[in-house]
N, C-alpha and C positions, 0 to 999 in steps of 0.2 A: 233637330241637334241633340239630344239625350241627357248623360248626366251631362252635362254646360253645353257653352257654346264662347265662342271665339268674337265678343262682339266688346271688347273692349273700348271701342271707341268707336265713331261715326268715319267710315272712311271717305274725305271729298267726293263729291257727286255736283255737286256742281250744276247751275239749268238752270230752267223754272218750268212751269206748267203749262210755258207758250211754245216750249225749244219740241224739235223733233227728234227724241231719243238717236245718242247717235252706237250704232257698233262695236264694241268691244272686239279688237282679230284677234284669233287664235292666237298669232304670236305675243301675244301681251302679255299668255298664261306663266307662271313659274313654274309650271309646274308639268312632270314628263311622265310617262308613263312607257313599259308597267312599273318603273321604280316607282313612285308617287302608290303606285298600290297596295304596298306593302310595307312593312317594321320600319321606321326613322331611329337606325341606333344612335341613342343620348338625347331623345327627346322628350325631354319634361313630361309631355304627357303627347298625347297619342289614343285613337281608342276610332273603331268602324261598329256601327250602330244602324238595323234597321226597322223601318219602320215602312205601316202604310194600312191599307182596305187588303181583308180576304174575306173572300163569300161563299158561299155554301150553298148555291139556289138563291134564295132570297134575304136566307140568314147572314147576317155583316158581323165579320171582329175584327177589330182593331192591335193592332198589335208592336211590340218594341224589341229587338233583341240585341244588345250592346255589350261591348266585352271593350273594355277600357283599361287603362294603362296611365295611373300618377304615378310616377316613378318622382316624381320631386316633392309628393305626399309619402313617398314609401309602401305603394301596394297597388295592385291590381282591384277589380273589381269589376261586377255585372249587373245588369238593370235588365228582367224582362217579364214586361205583363203582353196576357189578355186581356181583352173587353168583349165579352158575349152583350151584341147591346139586343137582342133581342130578349133576351131572357135577364138584360140588365143587372151584370154583375160583371168585373174588374179581380182581375187575379195578377196576381206581380209577390216579386221579390227582386231584393238585394243583397249581394252574397259578397260580402270582402275578401279577397286572395293577401297573402305577407309573405315578402321573401324572409329564409333564404327556400323556406321548404315548400310551401303553397304555392313561390313565381318569382322569376326570373325574368325584370323586365325588357332582356337580352336577348330570348329563347321563346317565349309567352308566343310571339308567333312570327311568323317567315319574313326576313330580312334580305334572303341571299332571292336573287332574280331568276336567277338560275334553276330553280327547287317552286314544286308546286307552293300555293301560295297558301298558307295554312294561319286561323286564329284561334287559342285555347287560352279556355281559367278553366281550373276544371276537371277532373275524369272519369270519362264514362263509365269507366270499370272500376276504378274503386269508389265504395257508395257512400262515402267520406266525407264532405264537402264545409260544413260549417256547423256550428253548433247553437241555436238557441235556447233564450231562457226561456222559459214555459211563467214558472211563476218565481217573480225574488225573492220569496219570504220574509222571513224577519230577525231582528238582534244579530247581524252577520258584521262582525268586531273588526277579520280581519275576511283575507279568500278563501273559498274553501276550496281544499283538489277536485280534483278534478279525474271522474275514473272511464277508461270508456271502455270495455269489455262487448263481447261477443261479437258479432258480425260478420261469422263464416270462417270465423278463423286469424282476423284481422292483424295484423301486429305495426311497433311500433308512433304511434300517434301521439300527440301529446299536445295539451290543450291549456288556459291558466284562467281563470276568473279573477272578474274585479267588480268591487261592492262600492257601492254607494258610502256613502258614509252618513251624509244625512239623515236616509232613509236605513240604513241598515240592512239592505235586502243586494241584490247578485244585480250588479249591473248588467251584463255580458260577458263573456266568453269568447277568448280569443285561441282559434283553431289555430298554436304553432305549426304541426305537423300531422298531412290523413293517413298517415304509414300510409299501410299497403298492402294489398287481401282482402281488403273489405266488400265480400262476395255478396251484404244484404247491410243492412243500416243498423248500426251497432247503438247499444245500452250507455246513456252518458247517467251516470252518479256522482253525486255532489255531498260529498261529508268534508268534518270541520268546522271552523270558521266562527265556532259561538254561539252559531246561528238554527233554526232549525223553515220546513217550509219548501227551500231552492229546485226547483226540481227544471231540468232540461233536454234537451231534445240531437238527436241528431239529424242533418237533410243530407242528400244527393242533390247535388245541382250543379252542370256546367252549362257553357257555351262552345261551341268549334265552329266556325267556317273553315271550309277547303275550296280550291280552287284550282285547277289547271295551267300549270306554269305556262301552255300557247298561249293565254286569253284569260286570267281571270277574272274577266267579268262573264265569263260565261259557264252555267252548267258549276256555278259554286252551289254546294250543299249544305246547309244551314243547318243546326242541330244545337236544339235548347233542353233542360229539364227542370224545369223549378217544382218546391214546391211554395202553394202558395202561404202566408204569411199571417194571413186571418186564420183561413179556412182548415190547410194547413192539403189542402184539393193538391193533385199532382196533376200539375201541365208538359203537357212533351211535343214541340216541334221536333218537324223533321218537313225539309223543305227547299227545293229545288231550287234557283235563279241564274238568271241570264240575259243579260245588258241587251237591248234590241237598239238606244234610238242613242245621240250624242251624250257626253257627259257635262254638266254643271258645273263650270270653274266657281267656284262661287268667288263676289268682287270682282267678278266678271277676267281678272290677274289669277285665283287663286290665295290670293297671300293677303292678310292686314301686316304690314309692315309697323313696327315701333321704333324710337329713335337707344339708340345705345351702342356700345363697340361688341359686344357678346355674339360669339357665331349667330348669322342668321336664325337658325330652329334651333338657339335658344332663345330668342325676344318677340320674333315674329311666330303670327300665327297659319298655319296652313289648311285650307279647307276645300273640296269639292263633295259633288252629290255623282249618283247613279239616280235616275229619277223613273230608267225607264224598264225596272223589273219584272222580264218575264217572269211571274213564280206559280207555281204548282205544287202539291203535296199533301199535307197532313198534321193537324194537330188534333190533342189529345183530353180530353179534360177528365181527370180519373179515369173510369171504365168507358166513357166514349170518345172513336173516334172517328174524326169528320175527315171526309176530301175537301180541299179548299182550292182556290187559284183568286192570281189578283195579277193587279197590276202595281209593286212597291216600289220605296226609295232605300239606299244607305245613303249615310252621309259617311265618308274619313274625314276627319279630324284629328291633324300633329300640332307639334310646337308649343309656343308660350301658352298661357293659360289663365288669368287671374291669380290670386293668390289667397292666404285666408283674412289678413289685412283687409284686401282687398278683394272681396266675391264677386264676382261677373252674375249680373241683374239682365233680365229679355223676356221677351214676347216675342216668339217668331211665330207663320205659318210659312207651312211649303203647303203648295198648292198645283196636283194635278190634272190638267182640262180638258175637255173633254176636244179640244180643238187641235192638240200635242204640246201648247206652248206651255210649263212647268214655271213657274213664283217659288222664289224663297224672301221670303220678307221678315221685317223684324223692327222691331225699333228699343234702346234700352234704357227710354226715362220710364221713371214710376210714371206707373198705372194708378187709374183713376175712372172710377163711373162714368161716360158722356165727354169724357177727356182728349180732344184730338192732341196726339203725337206726332213727333217726325222722323219719321222714319225712313231706311234703306230700303232697298230691293232689286238682286235678283232676276234678272226676266231672261229666260230661255224660250225664241220662240221653238215650232214646230220642226225646222228646218235646222239646230243649233246656233245659231247667230245669241249672245249673247250682248246684252245688254246694263248696265248699273244706274239708276233712277232713283233719284227721289220719291215718297212713299208717306203716310199717315195713316195711321192706327187707332182709331178710336174703340176701347171697350164699350158694347150698348150692348140693353139685354137682360139675360140673365144672370144671373154669379154662382157661386157654389162654397160656403165652406167647408174643409173637408176635417174629420168628426177626431182625426187622430193629428196634423199637426195645428190644426187651427188658423191655417192660410184661406183667403178667398180670393178663388182663383174667377176668370173670365170668358162665361163657358158664348160667349156671340161677341162678334171683332167684328166693325169695319173698316174696310182696307181701302184705300184710291191712292193709285199712282198717274195720276194725271198725265206724265208720258203715253200713258197709253191707252191717256182716254179712259180706266177701268177702275171697277168698284167694284169690290166683292164682300159679301153677309160670309165669312165662316163659324160654323155654329158648330161643336161637337156634337156627338151622336147619344152622349150620352156624361150626366155629368161624372164622378168617381173613378177617374182616369187618373192617381197621383199613385207615385210615387215617394210614401211619409219617410220619409231615411232622414234621421236624426239629424237637423244639424243643415242637413240642407235635402226639403223638401221639392220636388220637381213636377210639374203636371205634364201627362205624356198621353196625348189624348187624342182617338180617332174621331175627322170629322168630314163636315161636306164647305163644300162652299158652291157661290151661285148668285151671279151678279155681271158687267160685261168687262168687254175686252177689248179695246178699239172700236166702242159705242154698240159691237153684236154681243147678243147674248152668250152668255158663256159657265159653265158647271163645271163640278168634277170634283173627284176626293180633295183631301186636305190632313194638314195635320195642325193638331194647332200644341203648342209648350209656353212652357212658362213657369222659368225661375224668380221667385220675387226676396231671395235673397229673406 
């Protein structure tokens, strides 16, 4: 799940450890394809995100490419990360996009199913996407003026600064208009406001996704560019993805229904995954270009999703087993080390048969405390799925894999899974996601 999860409530799952799992018929799905691959006009939230394991020979990478619209909160955003496991390096960036000039909730992705599927936040050609404060300075009693100059002749860009009155420093800069014609990254200068020492830099970033209307699950061109927030390292993705297996319909129906009289799109959450994406292409870290391949995972989620007053918390494990089965498991219980919590699991067997069954999740082994957010995350999780005589240990391949976004940090980590499925040894790639509120 990326920037969030639909896990507002545990859906009723019934049965117990002695019950045989009952498949959910395809007719139970509330989703329709290709329509539900596309943008849903009026949805309060909608996002597509790609995660998984990519390899270059024996070198392993984890990645996330997420583009999201939170119309209910008045912004779009991207979250992109790369974990270079062999070198224990994690690169990440979260970039907000504000309406009306940076993002339009009705046009940032394609809603017309007769046209190619497209998703876009940021501009590939215009090299001003966001402005990052590099030093907050001191003594500011009012917001300084933000001057944007250079950049190869770009025009019409505008931004505003915000200060922290308690510290007298510049806390953030909001890009109101990205302008046009910036062929290089412009220079940012802060003047006035009664203080000194505040500095900022412009950043070029984007996420684009595109696929032909004939079958948007095939030949998906996924491109992303970020500047790592900690080091400034430029990371570039150029990937092609094609789904080769069935879709994983989360909860078997694809919808988590909520009570109320408002239209279903405004109160329910909708969710499915493409879990057999044959992925090839390249990633670049600075000047190093690396050809990669793997079988990756795409989630698409839309509809209602939490609120500032009731934020969603969850621990999720996505597993791609070597036997062809796919597992989407989660709990919304408050986690604690060695505490066993009830969860819920959507299991899809290799032939596409889907089940919704109870599960249990227990954080075990090592933990990792983020030096940026101060949150402690669980690096090892023991998962039990009694209906399938299955147990797995999901382990992050490296610790530092957090988006430390202020107020909403989330752990998104490439992982492995080892255990048993139907009593037979099974293993594969995995994803460890934790939003702990």
